[in-house]
Backbone of each chain as nested JSON, in Angstrom:
{
  "chains": [
    {"id": "A", "residues": [
      {"number": 1, "name": "MET", "atoms": {"N": [-19.614, 0.898, -20.621], "CA": [-18.295, 1.301, -21.101], "C": [-17.444, 1.878, -19.975]}},
      {"number": 2, "name": "THR", "atoms": {"N": [-18.085, 2.753, -19.175], "CA": [-17.391, 3.302, -18.012], "C": [-17.048, 2.204, -17.01]}},
      {"number": 3, "name": "ASP", "atoms": {"N": [-17.947, 1.219, -16.914], "CA": [-17.725, 0.119, -15.979], "C": [-16.504, -0.703, -16.387]}},
      {"number": 4, "name": "ILE", "atoms": {"N": [-16.351, -0.916, -17.692], "CA": [-15.209, -1.698, -18.174], "C": [-13.899, -0.95, -17.905]}},
      {"number": 5, "name": "PHE", "atoms": {"N": [-13.903, 0.361, -18.205], "CA": [-12.704, 1.171, -17.971], "C": [-12.366, 1.231, -16.488]}},
      {"number": 6, "name": "LEU", "atoms": {"N": [-13.417, 1.367, -15.665], "CA": [-13.228, 1.384, -14.205], "C": [-12.623, 0.079, -13.708]}},
      {"number": 7, "name": "SER", "atoms": {"N": [-13.105, -1.037, -14.238], "CA": [-12.582, -2.334, -13.798], "C": [-11.139, -2.522, -14.223]}},
      {"number": 8, "name": "ILE", "atoms": {"N": [-10.803, -2.042, -15.448], "CA": [-9.407, -2.149, -15.904], "C": [-8.492, -1.323, -15.004]}},
      {"number": 9, "name": "LEU", "atoms": {"N": [-8.927, -0.096, -14.662], "CA": [-8.12, 0.749, -13.777], "C": [-7.944, 0.121, -12.4]}},
      {"number": 10, "name": "LEU", "atoms": {"N": [-9.015, -0.466, -11.876], "CA": [-8.963, -1.076, -10.545], "C": [-7.987, -2.251, -10.513]}},
      {"number": 11, "name": "VAL", "atoms": {"N": [-8.114, -3.144, -11.471], "CA": [-7.281, -4.353, -11.442], "C": [-5.821, -4.0, -11.725]}},
      {"number": 12, "name": "THR", "atoms": {"N": [-5.583, -3.005, -12.623], "CA": [-4.204, -2.591, -12.885], "C": [-3.578, -1.937, -11.649]}},
      {"number": 13, "name": "GLY", "atoms": {"N": [-4.35, -1.116, -10.95], "CA": [-3.846, -0.512, -9.719], "C": [-3.524, -1.551, -8.661]}},
      {"number": 14, "name": "GLY", "atoms": {"N": [-4.394, -2.526, -8.513], "CA": [-4.118, -3.606, -7.559], "C": [-2.905, -4.417, -7.949]}},
      {"number": 15, "name": "PHE", "atoms": {"N": [-2.725, -4.618, -9.264], "CA": [-1.548, -5.346, -9.74], "C": [-0.266, -4.585, -9.425]}},
      {"number": 16, "name": "PHE", "atoms": {"N": [-0.276, -3.253, -9.614], "CA": [0.943, -2.493, -9.324], "C": [1.215, -2.442, -7.829]}},
      {"number": 17, "name": "CYS", "atoms": {"N": [0.156, -2.428, -6.992], "CA": [0.366, -2.514, -5.547], "C": [0.987, -3.863, -5.19]}},
      {"number": 18, "name": "LEU", "atoms": {"N": [0.56, -4.922, -5.871], "CA": [1.144, -6.244, -5.621], "C": [2.604, -6.266, -6.055]}},
      {"number": 19, "name": "VAL", "atoms": {"N": [2.919, -5.616, -7.174], "CA": [4.315, -5.541, -7.624], "C": [5.168, -4.804, -6.602]}},
      {"number": 20, "name": "ALA", "atoms": {"N": [4.625, -3.719, -6.021], "CA": [5.36, -2.967, -5.009], "C": [5.635, -3.827, -3.783]}},
      {"number": 21, "name": "ALA", "atoms": {"N": [4.621, -4.577, -3.346], "CA": [4.808, -5.415, -2.162], "C": [5.772, -6.563, -2.441]}},
      {"number": 22, "name": "LEU", "atoms": {"N": [5.711, -7.088, -3.668], "CA": [6.637, -8.17, -4.031], "C": [8.073, -7.656, -4.065]}},
      {"number": 23, "name": "GLY", "atoms": {"N": [8.264, -6.438, -4.586], "CA": [9.6, -5.851, -4.571], "C": [10.064, -5.568, -3.161]}},
      {"number": 24, "name": "MET", "atoms": {"N": [9.127, -5.152, -2.302], "CA": [9.485, -4.924, -0.899], "C": [9.958, -6.208, -0.241]}},
      {"number": 25, "name": "LEU", "atoms": {"N": [9.378, -7.331, -0.64], "CA": [9.788, -8.587, -0.018], "C": [11.06, -9.135, -0.645]}},
      {"number": 26, "name": "ARG", "atoms": {"N": [11.238, -9.011, -1.954], "CA": [12.267, -9.767, -2.655], "C": [13.552, -9.012, -2.912]}},
      {"number": 27, "name": "LEU", "atoms": {"N": [13.507, -7.679, -2.985], "CA": [14.702, -6.933, -3.383], "C": [15.721, -6.909, -2.246]}},
      {"number": 28, "name": "PRO", "atoms": {"N": [17.04, -6.828, -2.582], "CA": [18.041, -7.138, -1.577], "C": [18.455, -5.995, -0.656]}},
      {"number": 29, "name": "ASP", "atoms": {"N": [18.286, -4.729, -1.077], "CA": [18.881, -3.644, -0.304], "C": [17.807, -2.674, 0.165]}},
      {"number": 30, "name": "LEU", "atoms": {"N": [18.157, -1.823, 1.113], "CA": [17.178, -0.867, 1.646], "C": [16.773, 0.156, 0.594]}},
      {"number": 31, "name": "LEU", "atoms": {"N": [17.755, 0.702, -0.117], "CA": [17.425, 1.758, -1.075], "C": [16.674, 1.203, -2.274]}},
      {"number": 32, "name": "ILE", "atoms": {"N": [16.983, -0.036, -2.675], "CA": [16.255, -0.646, -3.79], "C": [14.817, -0.935, -3.372]}},
      {"number": 33, "name": "ARG", "atoms": {"N": [14.648, -1.357, -2.118], "CA": [13.285, -1.579, -1.61], "C": [12.51, -0.281, -1.546]}},
      {"number": 34, "name": "MET", "atoms": {"N": [13.206, 0.817, -1.178], "CA": [12.534, 2.117, -1.147], "C": [12.104, 2.533, -2.556]}},
      {"number": 35, "name": "HIS", "atoms": {"N": [12.952, 2.2, -3.528], "CA": [12.615, 2.457, -4.933], "C": [11.339, 1.712, -5.333]}},
      {"number": 36, "name": "ALA", "atoms": {"N": [11.236, 0.439, -4.963], "CA": [10.043, -0.341, -5.287], "C": [8.81, 0.244, -4.606]}},
      {"number": 37, "name": "ALA", "atoms": {"N": [8.948, 0.606, -3.34], "CA": [7.792, 1.095, -2.589], "C": [7.299, 2.417, -3.15]}},
      {"number": 38, "name": "THR", "atoms": {"N": [8.215, 3.321, -3.489], "CA": [7.758, 4.645, -3.928], "C": [7.184, 4.581, -5.336]}},
      {"number": 39, "name": "LYS", "atoms": {"N": [7.903, 4.022, -6.29], "CA": [7.447, 4.15, -7.678], "C": [6.249, 3.261, -7.967]}},
      {"number": 40, "name": "ALA", "atoms": {"N": [6.367, 1.975, -7.713], "CA": [5.26, 1.072, -8.026], "C": [4.06, 1.339, -7.118]}},
      {"number": 41, "name": "GLY", "atoms": {"N": [4.311, 1.616, -5.843], "CA": [3.218, 1.877, -4.919], "C": [2.453, 3.122, -5.279]}},
      {"number": 42, "name": "THR", "atoms": {"N": [3.168, 4.191, -5.634], "CA": [2.489, 5.429, -6.012], "C": [1.709, 5.266, -7.303]}},
      {"number": 43, "name": "LEU", "atoms": {"N": [2.274, 4.506, -8.253], "CA": [1.541, 4.266, -9.502], "C": [0.263, 3.464, -9.24]}},
      {"number": 44, "name": "GLY", "atoms": {"N": [0.352, 2.449, -8.382], "CA": [-0.821, 1.634, -8.084], "C": [-1.911, 2.427, -7.404]}},
      {"number": 45, "name": "VAL", "atoms": {"N": [-1.539, 3.193, -6.363], "CA": [-2.553, 3.981, -5.656], "C": [-3.087, 5.096, -6.547]}},
      {"number": 46, "name": "GLY", "atoms": {"N": [-2.228, 5.645, -7.412], "CA": [-2.703, 6.655, -8.344], "C": [-3.747, 6.116, -9.3]}},
      {"number": 47, "name": "LEU", "atoms": {"N": [-3.536, 4.896, -9.784], "CA": [-4.532, 4.286, -10.671], "C": [-5.841, 4.023, -9.927]}},
      {"number": 48, "name": "LEU", "atoms": {"N": [-5.738, 3.584, -8.659], "CA": [-6.961, 3.312, -7.89], "C": [-7.731, 4.6, -7.624]}},
      {"number": 49, "name": "VAL", "atoms": {"N": [-7.012, 5.677, -7.296], "CA": [-7.684, 6.949, -7.032], "C": [-8.282, 7.518, -8.32]}},
      {"number": 50, "name": "LEU", "atoms": {"N": [-7.597, 7.248, -9.458], "CA": [-8.167, 7.65, -10.752], "C": [-9.464, 6.898, -11.016]}},
      {"number": 51, "name": "ALA", "atoms": {"N": [-9.504, 5.624, -10.642], "CA": [-10.747, 4.859, -10.779], "C": [-11.846, 5.453, -9.906]}},
      {"number": 52, "name": "ALA", "atoms": {"N": [-11.482, 5.871, -8.679], "CA": [-12.481, 6.493, -7.799], "C": [-12.963, 7.815, -8.371]}},
      {"number": 53, "name": "ALA", "atoms": {"N": [-12.053, 8.585, -8.948], "CA": [-12.448, 9.865, -9.561], "C": [-13.36, 9.644, -10.745]}},
      {"number": 54, "name": "LEU", "atoms": {"N": [-13.095, 8.567, -11.509], "CA": [-13.969, 8.244, -12.649], "C": [-15.341, 7.794, -12.171]}},
      {"number": 55, "name": "TYR", "atoms": {"N": [-15.359, 7.048, -11.053], "CA": [-16.638, 6.501, -10.593], "C": [-17.52, 7.58, -9.974]}},
      {"number": 56, "name": "PHE", "atoms": {"N": [-16.908, 8.449, -9.158], "CA": [-17.704, 9.451, -8.454], "C": [-17.871, 10.731, -9.255]}},
      {"number": 57, "name": "ALA", "atoms": {"N": [-17.417, 10.736, -10.508], "CA": [-17.556, 11.956, -11.312], "C": [-19.009, 12.155, -11.748]}}
    ]},
    {"id": "B", "residues": [
      {"number": 1, "name": "MET", "atoms": {"N": [-20.992, -17.68, -10.039], "CA": [-19.94, -16.683, -9.832], "C": [-20.504, -15.283, -10.027]}},
      {"number": 2, "name": "MET", "atoms": {"N": [-21.179, -15.078, -11.161], "CA": [-21.658, -13.727, -11.431], "C": [-22.843, -13.364, -10.553]}},
      {"number": 3, "name": "GLU", "atoms": {"N": [-23.626, -14.384, -10.131], "CA": [-24.749, -14.009, -9.272], "C": [-24.307, -13.781, -7.834]}},
      {"number": 4, "name": "VAL", "atoms": {"N": [-23.109, -14.247, -7.498], "CA": [-22.577, -13.917, -6.177], "C": [-22.047, -12.492, -6.179]}},
      {"number": 5, "name": "PHE", "atoms": {"N": [-21.245, -12.145, -7.202], "CA": [-20.582, -10.849, -7.213], "C": [-21.394, -9.761, -7.888]}},
      {"number": 6, "name": "GLY", "atoms": {"N": [-22.514, -10.103, -8.517], "CA": [-23.302, -9.066, -9.142], "C": [-22.707, -8.603, -10.446]}},
      {"number": 7, "name": "ASP", "atoms": {"N": [-22.447, -7.307, -10.563], "CA": [-21.99, -6.752, -11.827], "C": [-20.468, -6.758, -11.912]}},
      {"number": 8, "name": "LEU", "atoms": {"N": [-19.978, -6.161, -12.986], "CA": [-18.543, -6.185, -13.272], "C": [-17.754, -5.345, -12.28]}},
      {"number": 9, "name": "ARG", "atoms": {"N": [-18.331, -4.222, -11.852], "CA": [-17.647, -3.332, -10.912], "C": [-17.398, -4.037, -9.569]}},
      {"number": 10, "name": "THR", "atoms": {"N": [-18.405, -4.76, -9.081], "CA": [-18.24, -5.475, -7.813], "C": [-17.194, -6.57, -7.924]}},
      {"number": 11, "name": "LEU", "atoms": {"N": [-17.187, -7.237, -9.073], "CA": [-16.199, -8.295, -9.291], "C": [-14.786, -7.726, -9.329]}},
      {"number": 12, "name": "ALA", "atoms": {"N": [-14.621, -6.583, -10.024], "CA": [-13.299, -5.959, -10.103], "C": [-12.855, -5.45, -8.734]}},
      {"number": 13, "name": "CYS", "atoms": {"N": [-13.799, -4.908, -7.958], "CA": [-13.455, -4.439, -6.613], "C": [-13.033, -5.606, -5.734]}},
      {"number": 14, "name": "ALA", "atoms": {"N": [-13.718, -6.732, -5.854], "CA": [-13.356, -7.905, -5.047], "C": [-11.976, -8.425, -5.431]}},
      {"number": 15, "name": "ALA", "atoms": {"N": [-11.689, -8.464, -6.745], "CA": [-10.37, -8.925, -7.195], "C": [-9.269, -7.985, -6.718]}},
      {"number": 16, "name": "THR", "atoms": {"N": [-9.524, -6.668, -6.767], "CA": [-8.538, -5.697, -6.316], "C": [-8.305, -5.799, -4.816]}},
      {"number": 17, "name": "LEU", "atoms": {"N": [-9.403, -6.038, -4.078], "CA": [-9.25, -6.206, -2.627], "C": [-8.425, -7.448, -2.313]}},
      {"number": 18, "name": "ALA", "atoms": {"N": [-8.592, -8.508, -3.098], "CA": [-7.79, -9.713, -2.88], "C": [-6.316, -9.446, -3.165]}},
      {"number": 19, "name": "LEU", "atoms": {"N": [-6.03, -8.718, -4.264], "CA": [-4.644, -8.363, -4.587], "C": [-4.021, -7.515, -3.478]}},
      {"number": 20, "name": "LEU", "atoms": {"N": [-4.797, -6.55, -2.958], "CA": [-4.277, -5.684, -1.906], "C": [-4.047, -6.463, -0.622]}},
      {"number": 21, "name": "LEU", "atoms": {"N": [-4.891, -7.464, -0.374], "CA": [-4.726, -8.28, 0.83], "C": [-3.432, -9.097, 0.762]}},
      {"number": 22, "name": "VAL", "atoms": {"N": [-3.157, -9.676, -0.418], "CA": [-1.897, -10.415, -0.594], "C": [-0.701, -9.47, -0.44]}},
      {"number": 23, "name": "SER", "atoms": {"N": [-0.826, -8.247, -0.993], "CA": [0.247, -7.264, -0.879], "C": [0.52, -6.905, 0.573]}},
      {"number": 24, "name": "MET", "atoms": {"N": [-0.56, -6.727, 1.349], "CA": [-0.377, -6.392, 2.765], "C": [0.285, -7.535, 3.513]}},
      {"number": 25, "name": "LEU", "atoms": {"N": [-0.027, -8.765, 3.128], "CA": [0.622, -9.916, 3.771], "C": [2.123, -9.921, 3.486]}},
      {"number": 26, "name": "LEU", "atoms": {"N": [2.499, -9.642, 2.229], "CA": [3.924, -9.617, 1.863], "C": [4.667, -8.502, 2.602]}},
      {"number": 27, "name": "VAL", "atoms": {"N": [4.017, -7.333, 2.703], "CA": [4.65, -6.217, 3.404], "C": [4.791, -6.534, 4.897]}},
      {"number": 28, "name": "LEU", "atoms": {"N": [3.811, -7.256, 5.432], "CA": [3.918, -7.645, 6.845], "C": [5.059, -8.633, 7.063]}},
      {"number": 29, "name": "ILE", "atoms": {"N": [5.318, -9.498, 6.057], "CA": [6.468, -10.404, 6.177], "C": [7.767, -9.598, 6.207]}},
      {"number": 30, "name": "ARG", "atoms": {"N": [7.873, -8.577, 5.317], "CA": [9.069, -7.731, 5.336], "C": [9.162, -6.964, 6.651]}},
      {"number": 31, "name": "LEU", "atoms": {"N": [8.023, -6.562, 7.189], "CA": [8.014, -5.862, 8.477], "C": [8.477, -6.789, 9.596]}},
      {"number": 32, "name": "TRP", "atoms": {"N": [8.19, -8.09, 9.453], "CA": [8.595, -9.052, 10.472], "C": [10.102, -9.276, 10.427]}},
      {"number": 33, "name": "LEU", "atoms": {"N": [10.67, -9.474, 9.231], "CA": [12.08, -9.859, 9.157], "C": [12.985, -8.799, 8.561]}},
      {"number": 34, "name": "GLY", "atoms": {"N": [12.545, -7.539, 8.558], "CA": [13.43, -6.498, 8.066], "C": [14.669, -6.38, 8.944]}},
      {"number": 35, "name": "PRO", "atoms": {"N": [15.85, -6.38, 8.323], "CA": [17.044, -6.456, 9.163], "C": [17.264, -5.213, 10.04]}},
      {"number": 36, "name": "SER", "atoms": {"N": [16.994, -4.05, 9.531], "CA": [17.247, -2.845, 10.316], "C": [15.937, -2.105, 10.569]}},
      {"number": 37, "name": "THR", "atoms": {"N": [16.025, -1.068, 11.375], "CA": [14.82, -0.283, 11.666], "C": [14.359, 0.496, 10.43]}},
      {"number": 38, "name": "ALA", "atoms": {"N": [15.314, 0.927, 9.596], "CA": [14.937, 1.689, 8.405], "C": [14.119, 0.836, 7.438]}},
      {"number": 39, "name": "ASP", "atoms": {"N": [14.467, -0.466, 7.336], "CA": [13.661, -1.365, 6.508], "C": [12.234, -1.441, 7.019]}},
      {"number": 40, "name": "ARG", "atoms": {"N": [12.096, -1.487, 8.331], "CA": [10.751, -1.581, 8.905], "C": [9.976, -0.287, 8.69]}},
      {"number": 41, "name": "VAL", "atoms": {"N": [10.676, 0.844, 8.729], "CA": [9.982, 2.121, 8.496], "C": [9.469, 2.198, 7.063]}},
      {"number": 42, "name": "VAL", "atoms": {"N": [10.294, 1.746, 6.098], "CA": [9.868, 1.755, 4.695], "C": [8.696, 0.798, 4.491]}},
      {"number": 43, "name": "ALA", "atoms": {"N": [8.759, -0.375, 5.128], "CA": [7.663, -1.337, 5.009], "C": [6.381, -0.787, 5.624]}},
      {"number": 44, "name": "LEU", "atoms": {"N": [6.515, -0.085, 6.744], "CA": [5.325, 0.484, 7.386], "C": [4.725, 1.596, 6.535]}},
      {"number": 45, "name": "ASP", "atoms": {"N": [5.587, 2.35, 5.839], "CA": [5.092, 3.387, 4.93], "C": [4.298, 2.775, 3.784]}},
      {"number": 46, "name": "LEU", "atoms": {"N": [4.842, 1.702, 3.212], "CA": [4.113, 1.031, 2.122], "C": [2.824, 0.403, 2.632]}},
      {"number": 47, "name": "PHE", "atoms": {"N": [2.83, -0.06, 3.873], "CA": [1.601, -0.618, 4.451], "C": [0.519, 0.455, 4.569]}},
      {"number": 48, "name": "GLY", "atoms": {"N": [0.919, 1.669, 4.984], "CA": [-0.04, 2.753, 5.042], "C": [-0.597, 3.11, 3.682]}},
      {"number": 49, "name": "VAL", "atoms": {"N": [0.265, 3.075, 2.655], "CA": [-0.178, 3.328, 1.286], "C": [-1.203, 2.28, 0.863]}},
      {"number": 50, "name": "LEU", "atoms": {"N": [-0.953, 1.015, 1.246], "CA": [-1.89, -0.052, 0.883], "C": [-3.211, 0.086, 1.621]}},
      {"number": 51, "name": "VAL", "atoms": {"N": [-3.169, 0.576, 2.864], "CA": [-4.42, 0.815, 3.602], "C": [-5.237, 1.903, 2.912]}},
      {"number": 52, "name": "VAL", "atoms": {"N": [-4.55, 2.954, 2.428], "CA": [-5.245, 4.019, 1.703], "C": [-5.873, 3.472, 0.42]}},
      {"number": 53, "name": "ALA", "atoms": {"N": [-5.122, 2.603, -0.283], "CA": [-5.659, 1.996, -1.507], "C": [-6.894, 1.15, -1.202]}},
      {"number": 54, "name": "MET", "atoms": {"N": [-6.842, 0.418, -0.089], "CA": [-7.98, -0.424, 0.277], "C": [-9.201, 0.427, 0.639]}},
      {"number": 55, "name": "LEU", "atoms": {"N": [-8.981, 1.567, 1.276], "CA": [-10.096, 2.462, 1.602], "C": [-10.726, 3.037, 0.339]}},
      {"number": 56, "name": "VAL", "atoms": {"N": [-9.888, 3.34, -0.663], "CA": [-10.423, 3.883, -1.921], "C": [-11.266, 2.824, -2.633]}},
      {"number": 57, "name": "VAL", "atoms": {"N": [-10.781, 1.581, -2.663], "CA": [-11.553, 0.499, -3.302], "C": [-12.846, 0.243, -2.542]}},
      {"number": 58, "name": "LEU", "atoms": {"N": [-12.776, 0.37, -1.213], "CA": [-13.987, 0.194, -0.399], "C": [-14.997, 1.296, -0.675]}},
      {"number": 59, "name": "ALA", "atoms": {"N": [-14.502, 2.521, -0.928], "CA": [-15.409, 3.622, -1.277], "C": [-16.114, 3.351, -2.594]}},
      {"number": 60, "name": "ILE", "atoms": {"N": [-15.398, 2.76, -3.566], "CA": [-16.043, 2.43, -4.841], "C": [-17.025, 1.281, -4.657]}},
      {"number": 61, "name": "LEU", "atoms": {"N": [-16.641, 0.294, -3.846], "CA": [-17.474, -0.903, -3.692], "C": [-18.772, -0.6, -2.966]}},
      {"number": 62, "name": "ARG", "atoms": {"N": [-18.704, 0.172, -1.876], "CA": [-19.891, 0.453, -1.074], "C": [-20.596, 1.739, -1.469]}},
      {"number": 63, "name": "GLU", "atoms": {"N": [-20.048, 2.468, -2.463], "CA": [-20.594, 3.743, -2.919], "C": [-20.71, 4.738, -1.777]}},
      {"number": 64, "name": "GLU", "atoms": {"N": [-19.656, 4.807, -0.973], "CA": [-19.629, 5.734, 0.146], "C": [-18.485, 6.708, -0.05]}},
      {"number": 65, "name": "THR", "atoms": {"N": [-18.806, 7.985, -0.219], "CA": [-17.733, 8.962, -0.393], "C": [-17.061, 9.317, 0.92]}},
      {"number": 66, "name": "ALA", "atoms": {"N": [-17.635, 8.916, 2.044], "CA": [-17.011, 9.203, 3.341], "C": [-15.7, 8.443, 3.491]}},
      {"number": 67, "name": "ALA", "atoms": {"N": [-15.603, 7.286, 2.825], "CA": [-14.358, 6.503, 2.905], "C": [-13.206, 7.232, 2.23]}},
      {"number": 68, "name": "LEU", "atoms": {"N": [-13.508, 8.086, 1.247], "CA": [-12.441, 8.875, 0.617], "C": [-11.887, 9.904, 1.605]}},
      {"number": 69, "name": "ASP", "atoms": {"N": [-12.754, 10.503, 2.425], "CA": [-12.283, 11.42, 3.458], "C": [-11.432, 10.694, 4.481]}},
      {"number": 70, "name": "VAL", "atoms": {"N": [-11.855, 9.474, 4.824], "CA": [-11.059, 8.664, 5.755], "C": [-9.686, 8.368, 5.152]}},
      {"number": 71, "name": "ALA", "atoms": {"N": [-9.656, 8.106, 3.836], "CA": [-8.381, 7.813, 3.17], "C": [-7.46, 9.029, 3.202]}},
      {"number": 72, "name": "ILE", "atoms": {"N": [-8.011, 10.219, 2.982], "CA": [-7.191, 11.44, 3.018], "C": [-6.623, 11.654, 4.413]}},
      {"number": 73, "name": "ALA", "atoms": {"N": [-7.47, 11.518, 5.436], "CA": [-7.002, 11.72, 6.81], "C": [-5.969, 10.67, 7.193]}},
      {"number": 74, "name": "TYR", "atoms": {"N": [-6.17, 9.42, 6.754], "CA": [-5.223, 8.363, 7.096], "C": [-3.878, 8.572, 6.413]}},
      {"number": 75, "name": "SER", "atoms": {"N": [-3.912, 9.06, 5.159], "CA": [-2.64, 9.285, 4.47], "C": [-1.857, 10.397, 5.151]}},
      {"number": 76, "name": "LEU", "atoms": {"N": [-2.552, 11.421, 5.647], "CA": [-1.869, 12.498, 6.383], "C": [-1.234, 11.956, 7.655]}},
      {"number": 77, "name": "VAL", "atoms": {"N": [-1.976, 11.15, 8.402], "CA": [-1.453, 10.595, 9.666], "C": [-0.289, 9.645, 9.398]}},
      {"number": 78, "name": "ALA", "atoms": {"N": [-0.38, 8.85, 8.3], "CA": [0.71, 7.927, 7.976], "C": [1.969, 8.69, 7.59]}},
      {"number": 79, "name": "PHE", "atoms": {"N": [1.808, 9.807, 6.872], "CA": [2.963, 10.635, 6.517], "C": [3.621, 11.194, 7.775]}},
      {"number": 80, "name": "LEU", "atoms": {"N": [2.806, 11.692, 8.716], "CA": [3.374, 12.236, 9.949], "C": [4.092, 11.15, 10.743]}},
      {"number": 81, "name": "GLY", "atoms": {"N": [3.539, 9.942, 10.757], "CA": [4.187, 8.841, 11.461], "C": [5.517, 8.463, 10.84]}},
      {"number": 82, "name": "THR", "atoms": {"N": [5.571, 8.47, 9.502], "CA": [6.833, 8.15, 8.821], "C": [7.893, 9.208, 9.115]}},
      {"number": 83, "name": "VAL", "atoms": {"N": [7.492, 10.478, 9.099], "CA": [8.437, 11.552, 9.402], "C": [8.93, 11.441, 10.842]}},
      {"number": 84, "name": "ALA", "atoms": {"N": [8.023, 11.111, 11.76], "CA": [8.409, 10.975, 13.17], "C": [9.38, 9.815, 13.351]}},
      {"number": 85, "name": "LEU", "atoms": {"N": [9.143, 8.695, 12.648], "CA": [10.062, 7.557, 12.778], "C": [11.416, 7.872, 12.153]}},
      {"number": 86, "name": "ALA", "atoms": {"N": [11.429, 8.641, 11.05], "CA": [12.712, 9.022, 10.452], "C": [13.506, 9.919, 11.395]}},
      {"number": 87, "name": "ARG", "atoms": {"N": [12.816, 10.835, 12.062], "CA": [13.514, 11.69, 13.036], "C": [13.995, 10.888, 14.228]}},
      {"number": 88, "name": "PHE", "atoms": {"N": [13.229, 9.84, 14.589], "CA": [13.648, 8.953, 15.685], "C": [14.94, 8.23, 15.323]}},
      {"number": 89, "name": "ILE", "atoms": {"N": [15.009, 7.72, 14.088], "CA": [16.228, 7.031, 13.642], "C": [17.407, 7.997, 13.637]}},
      {"number": 90, "name": "ARG", "atoms": {"N": [17.165, 9.195, 13.143], "CA": [18.217, 10.211, 13.071], "C": [18.743, 10.537, 14.465]}},
      {"number": 91, "name": "ARG", "atoms": {"N": [17.856, 10.618, 15.431], "CA": [18.271, 11.03, 16.758], "C": [18.973, 9.909, 17.513]}},
      {"number": 92, "name": "HIS", "atoms": {"N": [18.532, 8.68, 17.306], "CA": [19.062, 7.567, 18.091], "C": [20.177, 6.82, 17.383]}},
      {"number": 93, "name": "GLN", "atoms": {"N": [20.833, 7.446, 16.411], "CA": [21.926, 6.77, 15.723], "C": [23.094, 6.564, 16.678]}},
      {"number": 94, "name": "GLY", "atoms": {"N": [23.614, 5.353, 16.685], "CA": [24.797, 5.075, 17.475], "C": [24.575, 4.999, 18.963]}},
      {"number": 95, "name": "ARG", "atoms": {"N": [23.319, 5.014, 19.386], "CA": [23.06, 4.896, 20.812], "C": [22.859, 3.424, 21.156]}},
      {"number": 96, "name": "PRO", "atoms": {"N": [23.395, 2.94, 22.262], "CA": [23.226, 1.515, 22.575], "C": [21.791, 1.202, 22.989]}},
      {"number": 97, "name": "GLY", "atoms": {"N": [21.37, -0.021, 22.68], "CA": [20.045, -0.464, 23.06], "C": [19.012, -0.297, 21.967]}},
      {"number": 98, "name": "THR", "atoms": {"N": [19.326, 0.476, 20.922], "CA": [18.408, 0.588, 19.802], "C": [18.998, -0.154, 18.615]}},
      {"number": 99, "name": "ASN", "atoms": {"N": [18.217, -1.035, 18.055], "CA": [18.69, -1.922, 16.994], "C": [18.548, -1.208, 15.661]}},
      {"number": 100, "name": "LEU", "atoms": {"N": [19.499, -0.335, 15.362], "CA": [19.365, 0.455, 14.147], "C": [20.127, -0.118, 12.972]}},
      {"number": 101, "name": "GLU", "atoms": {"N": [21.188, -0.858, 13.234], "CA": [21.904, -1.422, 12.088], "C": [21.485, -2.868, 11.895]}},
      {"number": 102, "name": "GLU", "atoms": {"N": [21.953, -3.442, 10.778], "CA": [21.481, -4.762, 10.383], "C": [21.966, -5.831, 11.349]}},
      {"number": 103, "name": "THR", "atoms": {"N": [21.08, -6.719, 11.696], "CA": [21.475, -7.881, 12.48], "C": [21.73, -9.045, 11.529]}},
      {"number": 104, "name": "ASP", "atoms": {"N": [22.402, -10.075, 12.028], "CA": [22.818, -11.16, 11.139], "C": [21.885, -12.362, 11.23]}},
      {"number": 105, "name": "ASP", "atoms": {"N": [20.675, -12.198, 11.749], "CA": [19.762, -13.335, 11.857], "C": [18.778, -13.356, 10.703]}},
      {"number": 106, "name": "ASP", "atoms": {"N": [19.187, -12.763, 9.575], "CA": [18.262, -12.72, 8.427], "C": [18.223, -14.08, 7.74]}}
    ]}
  ]
}
């Protein structure tokens, strides 16, 4: 059960990191790109670190 | 497939590492063709964030808690580098020879 939850957190975090990188590549302006990098990137890394906290708990 | 990757955790870690690798490639493309220096600084910041994410996934995959310490130290160094580059941009505004504003070869 923990393994399933861990895998969901991992793949969702990786997906949000991919969304951040895609926004970094595709969005037209500097400030909009900064918006993509901060919000989506922080959410993705936060989910991955939450997965690590769940695994090493 | 399952006998190569073992259990579900290893499979999820491998999939996440693949996603992060594609993300790093996209950020490197933005780093290559970012029109101004500020675009490159933002791309480099996101690249550091992705390196930290990859270290965390590696810590889960290899069951090594030392990689989490490496991730903490790397995030601190990446933050200091971003602050230093922002101060560099601030100081070199309007000086000739530094490509700070957008070029038209995008």
